[in-house]
C-alpha positions, 0 to 999 in steps of 0.5 A, a space after each residue: 817381304 817378311 821373312 821369318 826368322 829359323 828357329 833352332 831345333 833343339 836336338 835331344 841329348 844323347 846318352 849312348 856315348 856316356 854310357 858306353 864310356 862308363 861301361 868301358 871304365 867299369 870294365 877296366 877297373 874291374 879287369 885291373 883289380 886284384 881280388 886275391 887275399 894275400 898270406 897273413 902273419 900273426 903278430 900279437 903285441 907284448 903284454 905289459 908286466 911287472 918287471 919284477 916277475 921272472 918269465 920262463 926262458 923260451 925253448 928255442 932261440 933263433 936268430 936272423 942275420 944278414 943275407 938270410 943267415 939262421 942260428 938256432 940255439 947258436 947253431 949256424 945253419 942254412 934256412 932249410 936246415 934251420 927249419 928242419 932243425 926247428 920241427 926236430 925241436 918241436 917234437 922233442 917237446 919245444 913249444 916257444 921260440 924267440 926270434 932275434 933280428 939284427 939291424 941289417 935284416 929287412 922286414 921282408 925278410 922277417 916276415 919270410 922267416 915267420 911264414 916258413 916257420 908257421 907253415 913248418 911247425 906250431 911254436 909260439 914265436 915272439 919277435 925281438 929286436 
């Protein structure tokens, strides 16, 4: 008696489940991504200059201290009052300001202060440490 070996039938590879997985991954990454644009703060680098040159003093001196305390031209003010004072000084003709930060001020507090100043007035602000 002669028995033929049963040949294995090649089964076709189904790509349906692979396509489903790729689609789900694409959907996941699209939904978990954020496409918002965060606020930007312009920070310009300082210019190299001759140390003998005398530069014009800034119109406004702002000191940012611990816990969000502000001093504008030596007067201690709350943050909202400081912004109002900056707007008043700008109306009186001030164009430049220097923002000095203390060692205990975080970078987030600095960025928040720069954003508040840029929203309230059009002063040219330089940051000093």
